[in-house]
C-alpha positions as a printed NumPy array, in Angstrom:
array([[  91.93 ,  -76.472,  -37.296],
       [  92.985,  -80.122,  -37.354],
       [  91.838,  -82.504,  -34.643],
       [  94.962,  -84.659,  -34.65 ],
       [  98.657,  -84.59 ,  -35.379],
       [ 100.712,  -87.359,  -36.923],
       [ 104.387,  -88.182,  -37.246],
       [ 106.435,  -90.43 ,  -39.457],
       [ 109.476,  -89.898,  -37.249],
       [ 108.832,  -92.22 ,  -34.317],
       [ 110.129,  -93.635,  -31.07 ],
       [ 110.088,  -97.332,  -30.096],
       [ 106.866,  -98.487,  -28.526],
       [ 106.621, -101.252,  -25.953],
       [ 103.761, -103.692,  -25.581],
       [ 102.237, -105.363,  -22.562],
       [ 100.757, -108.809,  -23.065],
       [  98.395, -110.44 ,  -20.619],
       [  98.016, -114.166,  -20.923],
       [  95.164, -115.985,  -19.261],
       [  93.62 , -119.397,  -19.519],
       [  89.941, -120.192,  -19.54 ],
       [  87.938, -123.362,  -19.785],
       [  86.163, -123.861,  -23.093],
       [  83.466, -126.325,  -23.987],
       [  82.92 , -127.731,  -27.459],
       [  79.495, -126.985,  -28.876],
       [  77.691, -130.111,  -30.096],
       [  77.505, -130.428,  -33.854],
       [  74.181, -129.525,  -35.474],
       [  71.894, -132.337,  -36.518],
       [  69.485, -130.366,  -38.706],
       [  69.443, -127.585,  -41.282],
       [  67.472, -125.391,  -38.895],
       [  70.257, -125.595,  -36.314],
       [  72.904, -124.576,  -38.868],
       [  70.761, -121.656,  -40.042],
       [  70.199, -120.566,  -36.417],
       [  73.952, -120.526,  -35.769],
       [  74.491, -118.616,  -39.007],
       [  71.947, -116.001,  -37.914],
       [  73.752, -115.677,  -34.59 ],
       [  77.166, -115.431,  -36.277],
       [  76.134, -112.52 ,  -38.508],
       [  74.302, -110.689,  -35.7  ],
       [  70.888, -110.942,  -37.382],
       [  69.165, -109.766,  -34.208],
       [  70.713, -106.326,  -34.814],
       [  69.327, -105.845,  -38.326],
       [  66.235, -104.138,  -36.939],
       [  68.478, -101.354,  -35.558],
       [  69.616, -100.397,  -39.067],
       [  67.799,  -97.237,  -40.152],
       [  70.023,  -96.493,  -43.169],
       [  72.725,  -98.416,  -44.988],
       [  75.038,  -97.428,  -47.845],
       [  77.473,  -99.638,  -49.726],
       [  79.883,  -98.468,  -52.422],
       [  82.422, -100.553,  -54.244],
       [  83.834, -102.039,  -57.415],
       [  82.98 , -104.779,  -59.874],
       [  85.739, -106.631,  -61.718],
       [  85.565, -109.282,  -64.415],
       [  83.075, -110.09 ,  -67.173],
       [  80.592, -107.299,  -66.488],
       [  79.133, -106.464,  -69.905],
       [  80.14 , -107.288,  -73.494],
       [  81.283, -103.658,  -73.848],
       [  83.293, -103.463,  -70.642],
       [  84.81 , -106.662,  -69.342],
       [  87.043, -105.209,  -66.688],
       [  85.698, -102.695,  -64.183],
       [  82.563, -100.959,  -62.951],
       [  81.376,  -99.296,  -59.751],
       [  78.253,  -99.857,  -57.697],
       [  76.302,  -98.064,  -54.985],
       [  73.461,  -99.365,  -52.84 ],
       [  71.225,  -97.335,  -50.505],
       [  68.62 ,  -98.428,  -47.967],
       [  66.433,  -96.331,  -45.701],
       [  63.881,  -97.749,  -43.281],
       [  61.293,  -98.966,  -43.582],
       [  61.566, -100.023,  -47.245],
       [  63.294,  -97.486,  -49.509],
       [  66.025,  -98.833,  -51.8  ],
       [  68.202,  -97.619,  -54.657],
       [  71.142,  -99.242,  -56.427],
       [  73.244,  -98.338,  -59.449],
       [  75.902, -100.094,  -61.512],
       [  78.006,  -97.848,  -63.775],
       [  80.856,  -99.009,  -66.012],
       [  84.31 ,  -97.464,  -66.342],
       [  83.071,  -95.13 ,  -69.1  ],
       [  80.212,  -93.835,  -66.94 ],
       [  77.58 ,  -95.804,  -68.844],
       [  74.602,  -97.173,  -66.962],
       [  74.675, -100.945,  -66.568],
       [  71.605, -101.153,  -64.362],
       [  69.516,  -99.062,  -61.969],
       [  67.164, -100.611,  -59.448],
       [  64.982,  -99.237,  -56.69 ],
       [  61.891,  -99.379,  -54.561],
       [  59.81 ,  -96.424,  -53.373],
       [  58.097,  -98.527,  -50.726],
       [  55.304,  -99.734,  -52.986],
       [  56.679, -100.389,  -56.445],
       [  59.923, -101.981,  -57.53 ],
       [  61.41 , -100.595,  -60.757],
       [  64.402, -101.554,  -62.902],
       [  66.252,  -99.73 ,  -65.744],
       [  68.672, -101.773,  -67.853],
       [  71.712, -100.78 ,  -69.94 ],
       [  69.452,  -99.99 ,  -72.921],
       [  67.389,  -97.659,  -70.7  ],
       [  64.391,  -99.966,  -70.86 ],
       [  62.243,  -99.626,  -67.753],
       [  60.386, -102.425,  -66.021],
       [  58.046, -102.176,  -63.059],
       [  57.262, -104.917,  -60.605],
       [  54.435, -105.013,  -58.105],
       [  55.373, -107.95 ,  -55.882],
       [  52.729, -110.644,  -55.507],
       [  51.701, -111.838,  -52.041],
       [  54.407, -114.01 ,  -50.602],
       [  57.09 , -112.445,  -52.881],
       [  57.476, -109.072,  -51.183],
       [  61.226, -109.371,  -50.683],
       [  61.954, -106.86 ,  -53.493],
       [  60.23 , -104.173,  -51.429],
       [  60.417, -105.758,  -47.991],
       [  60.535, -103.771,  -44.803],
       [  63.83 , -103.533,  -42.956],
       [  67.336, -104.518,  -44.012],
       [  68.225, -108.206,  -44.019],
       [  71.623, -109.669,  -44.874],
       [  70.241, -113.223,  -45.091],
       [  69.866, -114.362,  -48.739],
       [  66.245, -114.303,  -49.874],
       [  66.521, -117.967,  -50.856],
       [  66.66 , -118.892,  -47.195],
       [  63.658, -116.76 ,  -46.263],
       [  61.046, -117.638,  -48.864],
       [  58.02 , -119.762,  -48.077],
       [  57.482, -123.276,  -49.459],
       [  61.136, -124.241,  -49.068],
       [  62.352, -127.643,  -47.975],
       [  65.77 , -127.713,  -46.31 ],
       [  67.909, -130.679,  -45.407],
       [  71.355, -131.01 ,  -43.889],
       [  73.812, -132.954,  -46.069],
       [  77.409, -133.951,  -45.466],
       [  80.407, -131.735,  -44.783],
       [  82.46 , -130.582,  -47.763],
       [  85.603, -128.537,  -48.32 ],
       [  84.873, -125.043,  -49.674],
       [  87.581, -122.406,  -50.199],
       [  89.938, -124.388,  -48.003],
       [  87.393, -124.594,  -45.166],
       [  85.244, -127.46 ,  -43.928],
       [  81.627, -126.48 ,  -44.455],
       [  78.144, -127.81 ,  -43.769],
       [  76.101, -128.298,  -46.935],
       [  72.391, -127.456,  -46.803],
       [  70.237, -128.389,  -49.795],
       [  67.223, -126.139,  -50.329],
       [  64.404, -127.315,  -52.614],
       [  61.719, -124.932,  -53.893],
       [  58.496, -126.902,  -54.234],
       [  56.921, -124.312,  -56.562],
       [  59.724, -123.997,  -59.094],
       [  61.136, -127.452,  -58.436],
       [  64.531, -125.793,  -58.375],
       [  67.337, -126.663,  -55.978],
       [  70.199, -124.729,  -54.38 ],
       [  73.135, -125.632,  -52.174],
       [  74.302, -123.413,  -49.301],
       [  77.655, -123.968,  -47.601],
       [  78.303, -122.706,  -44.065],
       [  81.703, -122.698,  -42.38 ],
       [  81.663, -125.572,  -39.877],
       [  83.613, -123.472,  -37.366],
       [  82.303, -119.898,  -37.756],
       [  78.941, -120.741,  -39.403],
       [  79.387, -117.86 ,  -41.838],
       [  77.977, -118.426,  -45.327],
       [  80.793, -119.362,  -47.718],
       [  79.018, -120.246,  -50.952],
       [  75.655, -120.537,  -52.717],
       [  75.231, -122.727,  -55.821],
       [  72.13 , -122.469,  -57.994],
       [  71.636, -123.96 ,  -61.47 ],
       [  75.244, -123.947,  -62.619],
       [  76.129, -120.598,  -61.032],
       [  77.734, -119.95 ,  -57.689],
       [  78.499, -117.054,  -55.382],
       [  81.381, -117.196,  -52.914],
       [  81.428, -114.892,  -49.884],
       [  84.666, -113.879,  -48.156],
       [  86.492, -111.113,  -46.295],
       [  83.862, -110.853,  -43.561],
       [  84.148, -107.717,  -41.393],
       [  82.587, -106.981,  -38.033],
       [  80.613, -103.745,  -38.297],
       [  78.56 , -102.68 ,  -35.292],
       [  78.261, -106.267,  -34.084],
       [  77.196, -107.639,  -37.484],
       [  79.257, -109.598,  -39.993],
       [  79.294, -108.349,  -43.603],
       [  81.125, -109.999,  -46.537],
       [  83.289, -107.382,  -48.241],
       [  84.029, -109.623,  -51.231],
       [  81.616, -111.678,  -53.356],
       [  82.788, -113.761,  -56.307],
       [  80.045, -114.65 ,  -58.812],
       [  80.805, -117.417,  -61.295],
       [  78.627, -118.439,  -64.233],
       [  79.089, -120.872,  -67.102],
       [  81.191, -118.506,  -69.199],
       [  81.887, -115.527,  -66.988],
       [  83.146, -114.438,  -63.604],
       [  82.689, -111.228,  -61.637],
       [  84.167, -110.067,  -58.323],
       [  82.326, -107.53 ,  -56.163],
       [  84.43 , -105.665,  -53.594],
       [  82.975, -103.285,  -51.013],
       [  85.023, -100.121,  -50.565],
       [  82.822,  -98.375,  -48.037],
       [  79.952,  -99.392,  -45.789],
       [  77.937,  -96.799,  -43.869],
       [  75.309,  -97.606,  -41.263],
       [  72.784,  -95.129,  -39.81 ],
       [  74.212,  -92.065,  -41.533],
       [  71.507,  -89.609,  -42.714],
       [  70.185,  -90.067,  -46.275],
       [  67.746,  -87.659,  -47.912],
       [  64.543,  -89.159,  -49.355],
       [  65.485,  -87.599,  -52.706],
       [  68.1  ,  -90.338,  -53.024],
       [  65.31 ,  -92.873,  -53.649],
       [  63.365,  -90.991,  -56.315],
       [  63.312,  -92.966,  -59.542],
       [  65.475,  -91.213,  -62.173],
       [  63.711,  -90.111,  -65.322],
       [  64.604,  -91.33 ,  -68.794],
       [  64.609,  -88.555,  -71.403],
       [  66.234,  -88.36 ,  -74.837],
       [  67.896,  -91.717,  -74.305],
       [  69.679,  -90.454,  -71.188],
       [  69.274,  -90.921,  -67.466],
       [  70.05 ,  -88.174,  -64.978],
       [  70.76 ,  -89.231,  -61.412],
       [  70.241,  -86.703,  -58.628],
       [  73.119,  -87.2  ,  -56.219],
       [  71.29 ,  -85.735,  -53.205],
       [  71.949,  -87.965,  -50.257],
       [  74.753,  -89.838,  -51.986],
       [  78.208,  -90.448,  -50.571],
       [  79.199,  -87.134,  -52.159],
       [  76.189,  -84.859,  -52.047],
       [  77.613,  -82.309,  -54.48 ],
       [  78.308,  -84.79 ,  -57.28 ],
       [  76.149,  -85.287,  -60.354],
       [  76.212,  -88.254,  -62.705],
       [  74.549,  -88.794,  -66.044],
       [  74.858,  -91.433,  -68.691],
       [  73.907,  -91.588,  -72.359],
       [  74.455,  -94.925,  -74.029],
       [  74.24 ,  -93.469,  -77.545],
       [  76.267,  -90.289,  -77.172],
       [  79.852,  -90.413,  -78.512],
       [  80.818,  -87.565,  -76.206],
       [  82.503,  -88.362,  -72.896],
       [  79.738,  -88.655,  -70.284],
       [  79.828,  -87.   ,  -66.911],
       [  81.907,  -88.739,  -64.294],
       [  80.176,  -91.608,  -62.56 ],
       [  79.858,  -91.566,  -58.824],
       [  82.933,  -93.031,  -57.212],
       [  84.25 ,  -92.603,  -53.742],
       [  87.928,  -91.942,  -53.094],
       [  88.6  ,  -94.034,  -50.073],
       [  91.61 ,  -95.816,  -48.637],
       [  92.487,  -99.339,  -46.375],
       [  91.358, -102.381,  -44.486],
       [  89.832, -101.621,  -41.096],
       [  89.727, -103.416,  -37.807],
       [  86.558, -104.429,  -36.018],
       [  84.45 , -101.759,  -34.37 ],
       [  81.365, -102.665,  -32.388],
       [  78.823, -100.313,  -30.859],
       [  76.002, -101.288,  -28.494],
       [  72.364, -101.053,  -29.512],
       [  71.002,  -98.767,  -30.733],
       [  73.585,  -98.627,  -33.48 ],
       [  75.294,  -95.27 ,  -33.78 ],
       [  76.351,  -93.911,  -37.179],
       [  79.4  ,  -95.835,  -38.326],
       [  81.532,  -96.018,  -41.46 ],
       [  83.639,  -99.027,  -42.428],
       [  86.291,  -98.385,  -45.085],
       [  88.205, -100.969,  -47.081],
       [  91.206, -100.307,  -49.279],
       [  93.056, -103.206,  -50.897],
       [  96.639, -103.955,  -49.982],
       [  98.806, -102.224,  -52.592],
       [ 101.132, -105.219,  -52.951],
       [  98.464, -107.811,  -53.8  ],
       [  95.469, -106.014,  -55.347],
       [  94.891, -105.727,  -59.086],
       [  96.39 , -102.846,  -61.05 ],
       [  92.864, -101.619,  -61.83 ],
       [  92.028, -101.481,  -58.121],
       [  95.28 ,  -99.689,  -57.344],
       [  94.749,  -97.057,  -60.038],
       [  91.363,  -96.218,  -58.539],
       [  92.976,  -95.481,  -55.195],
       [  96.173,  -93.934,  -56.586],
       [  95.109,  -91.926,  -59.664],
       [  98.719,  -90.777,  -60.054],
       [  99.342,  -94.224,  -61.587],
       [  97.422,  -93.254,  -64.722],
       [  99.831,  -93.867,  -67.583],
       [ 101.557,  -96.773,  -65.85 ],
       [ 102.877,  -99.494,  -68.159],
       [ 102.291, -102.55 ,  -65.964],
       [ 104.975, -105.199,  -65.628],
       [ 104.198, -108.35 ,  -63.657],
       [ 107.77 , -109.681,  -63.714],
       [ 108.695, -109.695,  -60.038],
       [ 112.134, -111.164,  -60.701],
       [ 113.288, -107.575,  -61.291],
       [ 112.206, -106.516,  -57.815],
       [ 115.105, -107.705,  -55.637],
       [ 117.825, -106.059,  -57.742],
       [ 115.788, -102.867,  -57.977],
       [ 115.291, -102.688,  -54.199],
       [ 119.039, -103.215,  -53.692],
       [ 119.808, -100.238,  -55.947],
       [ 117.166,  -98.021,  -54.368],
       [ 118.374,  -98.985,  -50.898],
       [ 121.976,  -98.187,  -51.787],
       [ 120.903,  -94.792,  -53.123],
       [ 118.995,  -93.975,  -49.916],
       [ 122.116,  -94.777,  -47.876],
       [ 124.25 ,  -92.604,  -50.164],
       [ 121.851,  -89.656,  -49.973],
       [ 121.464,  -89.932,  -46.212],
       [ 125.23 ,  -90.044,  -45.622],
       [ 125.825,  -87.066,  -47.924],
       [ 123.071,  -84.884,  -46.471],
       [ 124.577,  -82.342,  -44.055],
       [ 122.732,  -80.254,  -41.501],
       [ 120.402,  -78.057,  -43.547],
       [ 117.916,  -75.291,  -42.99 ],
       [ 115.265,  -74.024,  -45.413],
       [ 112.134,  -71.925,  -45.615],
       [ 108.916,  -73.926,  -45.222],
       [ 105.44 ,  -72.607,  -46.012],
       [ 102.473,  -74.642,  -44.769],
       [  98.913,  -73.921,  -45.921],
       [  96.042,  -75.672,  -44.163],
       [  92.529,  -76.161,  -45.561],
       [  89.443,  -77.336,  -43.703],
       [  85.973,  -77.341,  -45.228],
       [  84.706,  -73.903,  -46.186],
       [  87.017,  -72.056,  -43.788],
       [  89.591,  -69.705,  -45.316],
       [  93.018,  -71.334,  -45.672],
       [  95.566,  -70.679,  -42.932],
       [  99.244,  -70.143,  -43.709],
       [ 102.26 ,  -70.682,  -41.469],
       [ 105.934,  -69.936,  -42.155],
       [ 108.749,  -71.882,  -40.567],
       [ 112.465,  -72.336,  -40.532],
       [ 112.768,  -76.045,  -41.375],
       [ 115.864,  -77.764,  -40.006],
       [ 117.243,  -81.167,  -41.083],
       [ 119.91 ,  -82.718,  -38.87 ],
       [ 121.875,  -85.811,  -39.796],
       [ 122.613,  -88.591,  -37.33 ],
       [ 125.137,  -91.271,  -38.276],
       [ 125.661,  -94.205,  -35.93 ],
       [ 127.648,  -96.98 ,  -37.567],
       [ 125.488,  -98.53 ,  -40.271],
       [ 122.459,  -96.555,  -39.16 ],
       [ 121.851,  -93.198,  -40.773],
       [ 118.997,  -90.934,  -39.784],
       [ 117.717,  -87.464,  -40.558],
       [ 115.734,  -85.587,  -37.912],
       [ 113.625,  -82.521,  -38.635],
       [ 112.658,  -79.547,  -36.46 ],
       [ 110.814,  -76.277,  -36.98 ],
       [ 110.542,  -72.814,  -35.531],
       [ 107.566,  -70.558,  -36.272],
       [ 108.682,  -67.301,  -37.901],
       [ 105.405,  -65.401,  -37.474],
       [ 105.568,  -65.467,  -33.682],
       [ 109.171,  -64.299,  -33.461],
       [ 110.296,  -67.663,  -32.085],
       [ 113.153,  -68.588,  -34.372],
       [ 116.677,  -69.942,  -34.588],
       [ 119.358,  -67.491,  -33.504],
       [ 122.615,  -68.379,  -35.269],
       [ 124.645,  -65.282,  -34.541],
       [ 126.138,  -66.553,  -31.287],
       [ 128.754,  -69.238,  -31.648],
       [ 128.672,  -72.241,  -29.362],
       [ 131.176,  -75.052,  -28.945],
       [ 130.093,  -78.067,  -30.964],
       [ 129.199,  -80.837,  -28.562],
       [ 126.602,  -83.659,  -28.421],
       [ 124.276,  -81.617,  -26.216],
       [ 123.834,  -79.143,  -29.094],
       [ 121.439,  -81.538,  -30.828],
       [ 119.58 ,  -82.1  ,  -27.585],
       [ 119.192,  -78.321,  -27.344],
       [ 117.77 ,  -78.233,  -30.875],
       [ 115.296,  -80.983,  -30.118],
       [ 114.285,  -79.458,  -26.778],
       [ 113.729,  -76.057,  -28.353],
       [ 111.633,  -77.475,  -31.167],
       [ 109.496,  -79.6  ,  -28.862],
       [ 108.982,  -76.765,  -26.395],
       [ 107.839,  -74.524,  -29.217],
       [ 105.392,  -77.169,  -30.412],
       [ 103.646,  -77.183,  -27.046],
       [ 103.961,  -73.485,  -26.227],
       [ 101.18 ,  -70.959,  -26.653],
       [ 103.285,  -68.679,  -28.818],
       [ 103.908,  -71.066,  -31.676],
       [ 102.664,  -74.301,  -33.234],
       [ 104.04 ,  -77.057,  -35.383],
       [ 102.263,  -78.259,  -38.512],
       [ 100.13 ,  -81.338,  -38.07 ],
       [ 102.349,  -83.557,  -40.202],
       [ 106.059,  -84.232,  -39.976],
       [ 108.723,  -86.666,  -41.155],
       [ 109.023,  -85.974,  -44.888],
       [ 112.813,  -85.795,  -44.982],
       [ 112.928,  -89.466,  -43.942],
       [ 109.867,  -90.79 ,  -45.742],
       [ 112.112,  -92.964,  -47.907],
       [ 112.89 ,  -94.948,  -44.741],
       [ 110.751,  -97.875,  -45.964],
       [ 113.354,  -98.56 ,  -48.689],
       [ 116.358,  -98.302,  -46.372],
       [ 118.149, -101.711,  -46.424],
       [ 117.789, -102.371,  -42.686],
       [ 114.036, -101.694,  -42.859],
       [ 113.148, -103.838,  -45.871],
       [ 112.14 , -106.894,  -43.786],
       [ 109.389, -104.745,  -42.232],
       [ 107.41 , -104.446,  -45.485],
       [ 106.265, -106.34 ,  -48.564],
       [ 107.195, -104.929,  -51.979],
       [ 105.856, -105.251,  -55.517],
       [ 107.214, -104.056,  -58.857],
       [ 104.375, -102.362,  -60.747],
       [ 106.034, -101.318,  -64.015],
       [ 107.304,  -98.145,  -65.722],
       [ 105.837,  -94.656,  -65.985],
       [ 106.816,  -91.219,  -67.228],
       [ 106.864,  -88.829,  -64.262],
       [ 107.838,  -85.148,  -64.523],
       [ 109.895,  -85.836,  -67.636],
       [ 111.718,  -88.78 ,  -66.066],
       [ 111.495,  -92.469,  -66.889],
       [ 110.595,  -94.04 ,  -63.562],
       [ 110.343,  -97.548,  -62.175],
       [ 107.307,  -97.868,  -59.93 ],
       [ 107.298,  -99.913,  -56.717],
       [ 104.501, -100.485,  -54.208],
       [ 105.063, -101.389,  -50.577],
       [ 102.955, -102.339,  -47.574],
       [ 104.213, -102.583,  -44.024],
       [ 103.885, -105.883,  -42.175],
       [ 102.524, -104.767,  -38.78 ],
       [ 103.969, -107.761,  -36.953],
       [ 107.462, -106.856,  -38.212],
       [ 107.415, -103.082,  -37.642],
       [ 109.361, -102.035,  -34.542],
       [ 108.737,  -98.29 ,  -34.692],
       [ 105.503,  -97.495,  -36.543],
       [ 104.386,  -94.028,  -37.491],
       [ 102.327,  -92.345,  -34.79 ],
       [  99.093,  -90.406,  -34.634],
       [  98.66 ,  -88.043,  -31.695],
       [  95.076,  -87.342,  -30.662],
       [  93.99 ,  -85.541,  -27.486],
       [  97.23 ,  -86.371,  -25.738],
       [  97.193,  -90.056,  -26.702],
       [  99.428,  -91.751,  -29.25 ],
       [  98.191,  -94.393,  -31.682],
       [ 100.471,  -96.477,  -33.956],
       [  99.823,  -96.27 ,  -37.707],
       [ 100.877,  -98.728,  -40.388],
       [ 101.419,  -97.52 ,  -43.925],
       [ 101.502,  -98.606,  -47.533],
       [ 102.419,  -96.639,  -50.594],
       [ 103.874,  -96.227,  -54.063],
       [ 107.335,  -94.908,  -55.018],
       [ 108.433,  -93.56 ,  -58.393],
       [ 112.169,  -94.248,  -58.811],
       [ 114.372,  -92.509,  -61.363],
       [ 115.505,  -95.248,  -63.751],
       [ 118.841,  -93.5  ,  -64.35 ],
       [ 120.193,  -93.252,  -60.798],
       [ 117.556,  -94.995,  -58.598],
       [ 116.707,  -92.029,  -56.392],
       [ 113.077,  -91.702,  -55.297],
       [ 111.446,  -88.798,  -57.144],
       [ 107.964,  -89.128,  -55.713],
       [ 106.46 ,  -91.099,  -52.871],
       [ 102.816,  -91.495,  -51.915],
       [ 101.871,  -93.13 ,  -48.63 ],
       [  98.422,  -94.197,  -47.385],
       [  97.112,  -95.914,  -44.309],
       [  97.311,  -99.686,  -44.355],
       [  94.342,  -99.67 ,  -41.987],
       [  92.2  ,  -96.803,  -40.678],
       [  92.29 ,  -95.917,  -36.989],
       [  88.739,  -96.513,  -35.744],
       [  89.705,  -95.269,  -32.269],
       [  89.969,  -91.728,  -33.651],
       [  87.709,  -92.13 ,  -36.71 ],
       [  90.688,  -91.586,  -39.05 ],
       [  89.628,  -93.166,  -42.336],
       [  92.218,  -91.699,  -44.664],
       [  95.676,  -90.196,  -44.411],
       [  97.505,  -89.675,  -47.703],
       [ 100.897,  -88.015,  -48.102],
       [ 102.073,  -87.173,  -51.637],
       [ 105.76 ,  -86.237,  -51.376],
       [ 107.786,  -84.757,  -54.243],
       [ 111.573,  -84.891,  -53.96 ],
       [ 113.863,  -82.665,  -56.001],
       [ 117.531,  -83.202,  -56.899],
       [ 119.118,  -80.258,  -55.067],
       [ 122.56 ,  -78.582,  -55.209],
       [ 123.79 ,  -76.964,  -52.006],
       [ 126.728,  -74.575,  -51.902],
       [ 129.816,  -76.216,  -50.366],
       [ 128.284,  -79.709,  -50.82 ],
       [ 129.646,  -81.729,  -53.751],
       [ 126.974,  -84.446,  -53.765],
       [ 123.601,  -84.01 ,  -55.453],
       [ 121.03 ,  -84.273,  -52.658],
       [ 117.39 ,  -85.355,  -52.778],
       [ 115.176,  -83.115,  -50.645],
       [ 111.423,  -82.541,  -50.189],
       [ 110.106,  -79.859,  -52.558],
       [ 106.359,  -80.123,  -52.009],
       [ 104.139,  -82.339,  -49.865],
       [ 100.358,  -82.605,  -50.07 ],
       [  98.59 ,  -84.176,  -47.073],
       [  94.937,  -85.235,  -47.252],
       [  93.086,  -86.73 ,  -44.301],
       [  89.523,  -87.729,  -43.517],
       [  88.853,  -87.668,  -39.81 ],
       [  85.547,  -87.825,  -37.916],
       [  83.622,  -87.15 ,  -41.111],
       [  85.682,  -84.057,  -42.013],
       [  88.254,  -83.612,  -44.76 ],
       [  91.514,  -81.766,  -44.166],
       [  94.37 ,  -80.761,  -46.45 ],
       [  97.845,  -79.486,  -45.667],
       [ 100.325,  -78.325,  -48.345],
       [ 104.013,  -77.919,  -47.516],
       [ 106.409,  -76.069,  -49.838],
       [ 110.171,  -75.789,  -49.349],
       [ 112.678,  -73.299,  -50.705],
       [ 116.12 ,  -71.779,  -50.047],
       [ 117.888,  -74.89 ,  -48.732],
       [ 121.265,  -73.953,  -47.215],
       [ 123.817,  -75.25 ,  -44.754],
       [ 123.004,  -75.013,  -41.068],
       [ 126.173,  -74.574,  -39.064],
       [ 126.54 ,  -77.135,  -36.302],
       [ 128.089,  -74.597,  -33.961],
       [ 124.995,  -72.592,  -33.205],
       [ 122.767,  -71.815,  -30.276],
       [ 119.015,  -72.204,  -30.105],
       [ 117.103,  -69.537,  -28.219],
       [ 113.367,  -69.148,  -27.739],
       [ 112.033,  -65.629,  -27.341],
       [ 110.11 ,  -65.075,  -24.11 ]])
């Protein structure tokens, strides 16, 4: 079923650093605009553009988009060699803002009022329907341009070369600013407007800006790329111009990011329109370069939960619908202290427990697979450190805990439990579920672990009949000593996480916790890993304290282009006697 297995319960990892010194030589400063442009082309990997056969971008628009919707919209852009193009902008209410495309000969445009315009480019102005994909702004590629190198200026906190470009035909002028160190394009200013480029990512040896800020006289808009795909197949149907009928546009989603979606928009209909195409994607990725020719590659970007806008966060975490935002971060420290104290209390009061666990796995169109386990939680208290370990035994295979033979309680008992569980996980007669560590998923809020993450108070929300205080967190990789792990083909890869916690406002216990990847793992093509964990206040016979235990966990992952789901359900929690013996059936 699943290709990988991941754990939240981890062991310390060690690192090996190799330091070496090498001679470096300073490159002479450019003396002309042509030299700056040449270094820019080299910096963005322009020589690799010809290897792009298809390209897809999907993302979000924020700011002053239209008079009707001044907050959020989504966009998609498609290219297929040699010269097919399609782009769409759709607002938060699924209304068309603009559609644009080229069928290789004619460029067409449909505006928000569903007015259609057609353009047949004149000689020398073919860039609307040009062959091949080119990241270089068209203003640097047109004929009849005069370029000159001006002085250095500070742009976005960087020292940049200014190049002034004059168009002899229109007598217009534009200023381009290139980072004096990296030579990446930082800003373009034309006639009172400006576009600022940032968050460059290396994708297949080329540099793409994942954030563009457009500023005009009275408005501002931020474009953020959520997903970038290169050389993935796209059907030609994707580029067919949509028809306008009865004041509505129907878009055929064939070849889109989600081939089974359909989107339509009607600017005059009072009824809720069909859902616009959006892509549910998660986290910032590291560089991944492939040699020419460029293989199919997907670059995914999810904002950091602790710094992105609430609108961005609600797109990624739809469970936040209904949140009453609160930007007052002065409440955060006291809230984290109370949540941390509650996690310590719950951990210290949780005895050794066993329960019934049912795991159902889903993959594509295959029938779901169900597994039944005995799920064991063992407490470990060492001074100020409190931990809960979890183990399983598969009931279907006959490999299970045998508790009918008493054994003297001694430290080796827990080693026996761990050995038995691990042996079962690797044996042919049984298997563990792909995901583990839910009993301790609140570990990010444990007082000793707080320095390893950043936190943000989001506001209040009703959740399952409770008034909850909502907190986001994001691990700081440089501060994490024992990250979560992903096991793939015998190799272990560290994972860093971010997430959202819903905290009961009455007693500060975590009722629900969602975690996501802080960054995908390009080494194993893991683009998404989401765990939605529901905790339930639980009474156990012979235990006076009210415990907080996992009730249901929903895992969703996107790995190597496939989507997987794993649902865990827990029932019949009861005490597990420490004086017991673990036996594995032969």
